[in-house]
C-alpha positions in Angstrom: 94.6 113.0 160.9 96.5 116.2 161.8 100.2 115.5 161.2 103.1 117.8 162.1 106.9 117.5 161.9 109.3 119.4 164.3 113.0 119.6 163.7 115.4 120.9 166.4 119.1 121.4 165.8 121.6 122.0 168.7 125.3 122.0 169.1 125.3 118.3 170.0 122.5 116.7 168.0 119.6 117.1 165.6 116.2 115.8 166.8 113.1 115.2 164.7 109.7 114.7 166.3 106.5 113.7 164.5 103.1 114.3 166.0 99.7 112.8 164.9 96.7 114.6 166.3 99.0 116.4 168.7 100.3 113.1 170.1 104.0 112.2 169.7 104.5 109.1 167.6 108.1 109.1 166.3 111.4 110.6 167.4 114.7 110.5 165.5 118.1 111.6 166.9 121.3 112.2 165.0 124.5 113.2 166.7 126.4 116.0 165.0 129.7 114.0 164.9 128.1 110.7 164.0 125.8 110.7 160.9 123.7 107.7 160.1 125.0 105.1 157.7 121.8 103.5 156.4 121.3 104.1 152.7 125.0 104.7 152.0 126.5 102.8 149.1 130.1 101.5 149.2 132.5 99.9 146.9 133.7 97.3 149.3 136.2 94.5 149.4 135.3 91.0 150.4 137.3 89.9 153.5 135.8 86.5 154.3 133.3 84.1 152.8 131.8 81.7 155.3 129.4 79.2 153.6 128.7 77.6 157.0 127.2 80.9 158.2 125.7 81.6 154.8 127.3 85.0 155.0 130.3 87.1 153.9 132.2 89.9 155.6 132.9 93.0 153.5 135.4 95.8 154.3 133.7 99.1 153.6 136.3 101.3 155.4 134.4 101.2 158.8 136.0 100.0 162.0 134.2 96.7 161.8 133.6 94.7 158.6 130.1 94.8 157.2 127.9 91.6 157.5 126.5 90.4 154.2 124.1 87.4 154.5 123.8 85.4 151.3 120.0 86.0 151.4 120.8 89.7 150.8 122.8 88.9 147.6 120.3 89.8 144.9 122.6 90.1 141.9 122.4 86.8 139.9 126.0 87.3 138.9 127.1 86.4 142.4 124.8 83.4 142.8 126.2 80.0 141.6 123.5 77.7 142.9 120.6 77.9 145.4 120.3 74.3 146.6 117.6 75.2 149.1 115.6 77.0 146.3 113.4 78.6 149.0 112.3 82.1 149.4 111.3 84.2 152.4 108.6 86.8 152.7 110.6 89.4 150.9 111.6 87.1 148.1 115.0 86.7 149.5 116.7 83.3 149.1 117.8 81.4 152.1 118.8 77.9 153.4 121.7 76.7 151.2 123.1 79.2 148.7 126.4 78.9 146.9 127.9 82.2 145.9 130.7 83.3 143.6 132.6 85.6 146.1 136.3 85.5 146.8 138.6 87.3 149.2 139.6 90.8 148.0 136.8 90.8 145.4 135.3 94.3 144.9 131.6 94.5 145.3 128.9 97.2 145.6 126.9 97.1 148.9 124.4 99.3 150.5 123.9 99.6 154.3 120.5 98.5 155.6 121.2 98.3 159.3 123.4 100.5 161.5 126.3 99.0 163.4 125.3 98.1 167.0 126.7 96.5 170.1 130.1 95.5 168.7 128.5 94.3 165.4 129.3 95.8 162.1 126.7 97.3 159.7 124.5 94.9 157.8 124.6 95.3 154.0 122.9 94.1 150.8 124.0 94.0 147.2 120.5 95.1 146.1 121.3 98.9 145.8 118.2 101.1 145.9 118.4 104.9 145.5 115.4 106.7 147.0 114.0 109.9 145.5 111.0 112.0 146.3 108.6 110.1 144.1 110.5 107.0 143.0 113.1 104.5 144.1 115.7 103.5 141.5 116.9 99.9 141.7 120.0 99.3 139.5 120.5 95.8 138.0 116.8 95.0 138.5 114.1 94.2 136.0 110.7 95.1 137.6 108.3 97.9 138.4 106.8 98.2 141.9 104.0 100.4 143.1 103.3 101.3 146.7 100.6 99.3 148.3 99.2 102.4 149.9 98.0 103.7 146.5 94.6 102.1 146.5 93.0 103.5 143.3 93.3 100.9 140.5 93.1 103.6 137.8 95.9 105.6 139.4 98.0 102.5 139.8 97.5 101.7 136.1 98.5 105.2 135.1 101.6 105.2 137.2 102.6 101.8 135.9 102.4 103.0 132.3 104.5 106.1 133.2 107.1 103.8 134.8 107.1 101.5 131.8 107.8 104.5 129.4 110.7 105.7 131.7 112.3 102.4 132.6 115.6 101.5 130.9 117.2 98.1 130.5 118.8 96.8 133.7 117.1 99.4 135.9 114.0 98.7 138.2 111.6 101.4 139.4 109.5 101.5 142.6 106.7 104.1 142.7 106.4 105.7 146.1 103.1 106.7 147.8 103.7 110.5 147.3 103.7 110.0 143.5 100.0 109.5 143.6 98.4 112.3 141.6 101.7 113.7 140.4 102.2 114.6 136.7 104.3 112.5 134.3 106.7 115.5 134.1 107.4 115.5 137.8 107.9 111.7 137.9 110.2 111.9 134.9 112.3 114.7 136.5 112.7 112.5 139.6 113.7 109.5 137.5 116.3 111.5 135.6 117.9 112.9 138.8 118.1 109.3 140.2 119.6 108.0 137.0 122.2 110.8 137.0 123.0 109.9 140.6 123.6 106.3 139.7 125.9 107.3 136.8 127.9 109.5 139.2 128.2 106.5 141.6 129.6 104.3 138.8 132.0 107.0 137.7 133.3 107.5 141.2 133.6 103.8 141.7 135.7 103.4 138.5 138.1 106.1 139.6 138.7 105.0 143.2 140.0 101.9 144.9 137.9 99.9 147.5 137.0 100.3 150.2 135.3 103.7 149.5 131.9 105.3 150.0 130.5 106.2 146.6 127.1 107.5 147.6 126.0 109.1 150.9 122.3 109.3 151.7 120.7 112.4 153.1 121.2 113.3 156.7 118.4 112.3 159.0 116.5 115.6 158.9 116.5 115.8 155.1 115.6 112.1 154.7 112.6 112.6 157.0 111.5 115.5 154.9 112.0 113.4 151.7 110.2 110.3 153.0 107.5 111.7 155.4 106.5 115.1 154.0 103.3 113.9 152.4 100.2 116.0 151.6 98.6 115.1 155.0 101.5 116.9 156.8 100.0 120.3 157.9 103.2 121.8 159.3 107.0 121.3 159.3 108.6 123.6 161.9 112.4 124.0 162.0 114.4 126.1 164.5 117.6 126.1 162.5 118.1 128.6 159.7 120.6 126.3 158.0 118.2 123.3 157.9 115.3 125.7 157.0 117.0 127.1 154.0 118.2 123.6 152.9 114.6 122.2 153.2 113.3 125.3 151.4 115.6 124.7 148.4 114.7 121.0 148.4 110.9 121.7 148.3 111.3 124.4 145.6 112.8 121.7 143.4 110.5 118.8 144.0 107.2 120.1 145.5 106.7 123.9 145.6 103.1 123.4 146.7 104.4 122.3 150.1 106.5 125.4 150.8 103.6 127.2 152.6 103.7 124.4 155.2 107.4 125.1 156.0 107.9 127.4 159.0 111.0 128.8 160.7 110.7 128.8 164.5 111.9 132.2 165.9 110.8 132.3 169.5 113.5 132.3 172.3 111.9 129.4 174.2 113.2 126.0 172.9 111.1 124.5 170.2 110.5 121.2 171.8 109.6 122.8 175.1 107.1 125.1 173.5 105.1 122.2 172.0 105.5 119.9 175.0 107.7 117.5 173.2 110.7 117.7 175.6 108.8 116.3 178.6 107.5 113.5 176.4 111.0 112.5 175.3 112.2 112.5 178.9 109.4 110.0 179.7 110.7 107.7 176.9 113.9 107.2 178.9 111.9 105.6 181.8 110.8 101.9 181.8 107.4 102.7 183.3 104.6 104.1 181.0 101.3 105.1 182.7 98.0 104.6 180.8 95.0 106.8 181.2 93.0 104.1 183.0 95.6 103.9 185.8 97.2 100.8 184.5 100.9 100.9 183.4 103.5 99.2 181.2 107.0 98.2 182.2 109.3 98.1 179.1 112.7 96.5 179.5 115.2 96.2 176.7 117.8 93.4 176.9 120.4 92.3 174.4 118.3 89.4 173.4 114.8 90.8 173.3 112.4 93.5 174.5 110.0 92.6 177.3 106.8 94.5 177.9 104.7 93.7 181.1 101.1 95.0 181.4 100.0 95.7 184.9 96.6 96.8 186.3 98.2 99.4 188.6 95.6 101.9 190.0 92.8 100.7 187.7 89.6 99.9 189.6 87.0 98.4 187.3 83.3 98.1 187.9 82.8 95.0 185.7 83.8 91.4 186.0 87.5 90.5 186.1 87.5 89.2 182.5 86.0 92.5 181.2 88.4 94.6 183.2 91.4 92.6 181.9 90.1 93.0 178.3 89.7 96.8 178.7 93.2 97.2 180.1 94.8 94.9 177.5 93.1 96.8 174.6 94.4 100.1 175.9 97.8 98.6 176.5 97.9 97.2 172.9 97.4 100.6 171.5 100.1 102.2 173.7 102.6 99.3 173.1 102.4 99.9 169.4 103.0 103.6 169.9 105.9 103.0 172.3 107.6 100.7 169.8 107.6 103.4 167.2 108.6 106.1 169.7 111.4 104.2 171.2 112.4 102.5 168.0 112.5 99.1 169.7 113.3 96.2 167.5 114.2 92.5 167.3 112.2 89.9 169.3 109.5 91.5 171.4 107.4 89.7 174.0 104.4 91.3 175.6 102.9 89.9 178.8 99.2 90.9 178.8 96.9 90.4 181.8 95.5 86.9 181.7 92.2 86.4 179.9 90.2 83.2 180.1 88.3 83.4 176.8 89.9 82.9 173.4 87.7 85.5 171.7 89.0 88.2 174.1 92.6 87.2 173.3 91.8 87.6 169.6 90.3 91.0 170.2 93.6 92.2 171.7 95.6 90.5 169.0 93.6 92.2 166.2 93.8 95.6 168.1 97.6 95.6 168.2 97.9 94.5 164.6 95.6 97.3 163.6 97.8 99.8 165.4 101.0 98.4 164.0 99.8 99.2 160.5 100.8 102.8 161.2 104.4 101.7 161.7 106.8 102.1 158.8 109.0 99.3 160.1 108.2 95.8 159.1 106.6 93.7 161.8 105.5 90.1 162.3 103.0 89.3 165.0 102.0 85.9 166.5 98.6 85.3 168.2 98.4 85.6 172.0 99.2 82.3 173.8 97.1 80.7 176.6 99.6 82.2 179.0 98.8 85.8 177.8 102.1 86.2 175.9 102.3 87.8 172.5 105.4 87.4 170.5 106.4 89.7 167.6 109.4 91.0 165.7 110.1 94.5 164.5 112.6 95.5 161.9 115.8 97.2 163.2 117.2 99.9 161.0 118.8 102.3 163.4 119.7 102.5 167.1 116.8 102.6 169.6 116.1 105.9 171.2 117.6 104.7 174.5 120.9 103.8 172.8 120.9 107.1 170.8 120.3 109.3 173.8 122.1 107.5 176.7 125.2 105.5 177.5 125.7 102.6 179.9 126.5 103.7 183.5 130.2 103.2 184.2 129.4 102.0 187.7 126.7 99.4 187.0 127.8 98.7 183.3 124.2 99.2 182.2 122.5 96.8 184.6 120.9 99.6 186.6 122.1 98.1 189.9 125.3 98.2 191.9 126.5 95.8 194.6 125.3 96.3 198.2 127.6 97.7 200.9 127.7 94.3 202.6 128.9 92.7 199.4 131.5 95.5 199.0 132.8 94.6 202.5 133.1 91.0 201.4 135.2 91.9 198.4 137.4 94.1 200.6 137.8 91.2 203.0 138.8 88.8 200.1 141.3 91.4 198.8 142.9 91.7 202.2 143.3 88.0 202.6 145.0 87.6 199.2 147.2 90.6 199.8 148.3 89.4 203.2 149.1 86.0 201.8 151.8 87.6 199.7 152.9 90.8 201.5 153.7 91.8 205.0 152.6 95.5 205.0 151.0 96.3 208.4 149.5 99.7 207.5 147.1 100.5 204.6 144.8 103.4 203.7 141.4 102.3 202.4 139.8 104.8 200.1 136.0 104.6 199.5 133.2 106.6 198.1 132.1 109.1 200.9 128.8 107.1 201.6 130.7 103.9 202.1 133.5 105.6 204.1 130.8 106.8 206.5 129.2 103.4 206.6 132.5 101.6 207.6 133.8 104.5 209.8 130.5 105.1 211.6 127.7 102.6 212.3 129.6 99.6 211.1 132.9 100.4 212.8 132.9 97.0 214.4 133.2 95.4 210.9 136.3 97.6 210.2 137.8 96.4 213.5 137.0 92.8 212.6 138.8 93.2 209.2 141.9 94.6 210.9 142.1 91.9 213.6 141.4 89.0 211.1 144.0 90.2 208.6 146.5 91.6 211.2 146.6 95.0 209.4 145.9 98.6 210.4 143.3 100.3 208.1 142.7 104.1 207.9 139.4 105.0 206.1 139.6 107.9 203.6 136.9 109.5 201.5 137.4 109.7 197.7 134.7 111.4 195.7 136.2 110.1 192.4 135.5 106.5 193.3 132.2 104.8 192.3 130.0 103.4 195.1 131.0 99.8 194.3 134.7 100.5 194.1 137.6 100.8 196.6 141.3 101.6 196.6 144.2 100.5 198.9 147.2 102.8 199.4 150.3 101.5 201.2 150.9 104.0 204.1 154.7 103.4 204.0 155.4 104.7 200.5 151.9 106.0 199.3 151.8 103.5 196.5 148.5 102.4 195.1 148.5 98.6 195.6 144.9 97.9 194.5 145.9 96.5 191.2 148.4 94.0 192.6 145.7 91.6 193.6 142.9 90.2 191.5 139.3 90.5 192.7 136.3 88.5 192.1 137.9 85.6 190.1 140.2 87.5 187.9 138.6 91.0 187.7 140.4 94.0 189.2 139.0 97.2 190.6 139.1 100.2 188.5 
C-alpha cells in the first residue's frame, strides 16, 4: 500500500492529510491559536466527587472542569472498594466503585478527550507518555506489545528487551514501529521517556495545582511520531519551520526515514497541487456520491451520526436483492472511509438498503468490519438488523472535521434551515399585537432583510395593509442588510428609538 503524508501550515491553521494508494483517508486540523489538549498531563485539584454519577470533576486550569469517570481511575491508591467487581473491554472497572478522593485533593490526570459542546475535557489517572518506539506508563506493572507485531520470535525478543529495561513501578508498551529496531534504539527511547517523567514530577513538586506539567506534541509532530512508519513513502511539508522541526526529530529517532522527508517549494498551494483541497471541500457536504451512482447522506446530530444509503442513479442488471447487495457492499467500504475522514464518533446508525436474505446482511456486516480494521480509533459494531440498520460506536478523541472547520450559522443556529417568510409575517403580527396592548404609538418603521422587505412591500403589499388596519398603526418598510433573513426590527418614528426589545417574541425569546 502506497502511503503519503502531507502537512500544510497557513496563518490560520495547520492541516495534515494522509493518503493511501492516492486516496484521502485521514485529515487533521489544528488552529494556530487553539492547540489540542489530548495527551497533556496536569496536576489538577478535585472540585467535586459524585458517587451517584460514578465520576469526579477536576480543576485543570481550563474554563470547564475536567470529567473523571471512576472507571478511568487506574491507580489503586485512589480505589477503596469496587463493589461491582466488573471489568469492561479495556479492563476498566465500572458499576459501583468507591474512591478515596476529596475536594481540593491534588491529583495527576491526563486528557483523553477534547472538550466539546459545553462539556469539559475527559481525563484519566492512568498517565501514558508516548515515544517513537515505546509508551511509558508510570505506576503500572506490566509489559504490553502491539498486536500488529505478528512474528512470535520478534514479540519474544521485544519482551525480553522490555523486561531488561523496565524499572519498578513503571510499565512499558512496545509500539508497532519498534519491530526490527535494535535494543540500543529502544533503550534510548525508554531513557528519554523516563527523563520526561522525572521532569514532570519535579515540575509538579515545585508548582501548585492546577497546572499543566506535560504538554504533548502539536498535531503535526504527533502525526509524524505516531504514523511515520516504514510503509510511508513520502512526507511532504510546505512550512520551513515544520520541515526543520521534523528533520531534527527524525535525525534523533530514525535517520533512515530522512530521505522520505520533502520540503514543498512550488507556488501553487500544496493541497491543491495534489487534489486534496477539493476532497476536503466535499467532506463539508452531507451527500457522498459512490462510483456506482448510489450515494450516502451523512447527518451529524448531538446524539448520534446517521448514515442513509440510497440507490440514486444506480441502474442494476440483476435481481433487486443482488443490486441491493452490490450497493451496500460499496457503501460499507465508503462509510468506513468517511468515518475516518470526517472523524465522526459516538453512536453511529447506518441505514442500508433492505436485503431479504440473512447471508447477504452478514456479507455487508463482515465487509464494514474488515474496512474498520484500518481505523486507529476503537470501534464496536453490531450485526445488521432485519430492518437494514447497523449500529456501531466509534471512539471520540478530538473534534470532528465539521466542528474543526466550521461554526454554526448565526441565523439558523446550526439547523441548516430558517423560518419561512409566512412564519416571519406571523411573528411580526404577534409582536404588533403585544406592542399595541401596552403602547399607543401610531407610526413605526419596520426594518427587514432586503429580500423580505421586497416581499412585504411588493407582491404581498395587501398583507402589510392588513397588519396596519388590524393593529391600527402605520408601518413604513425599510431595508436593512445587517439583519438576518429571519429577523426584524421596529423603530418608533416619533423619536427613532429601537423598540424591538421591549416586547418578547415566541414565548419569551427576543429578536436579535
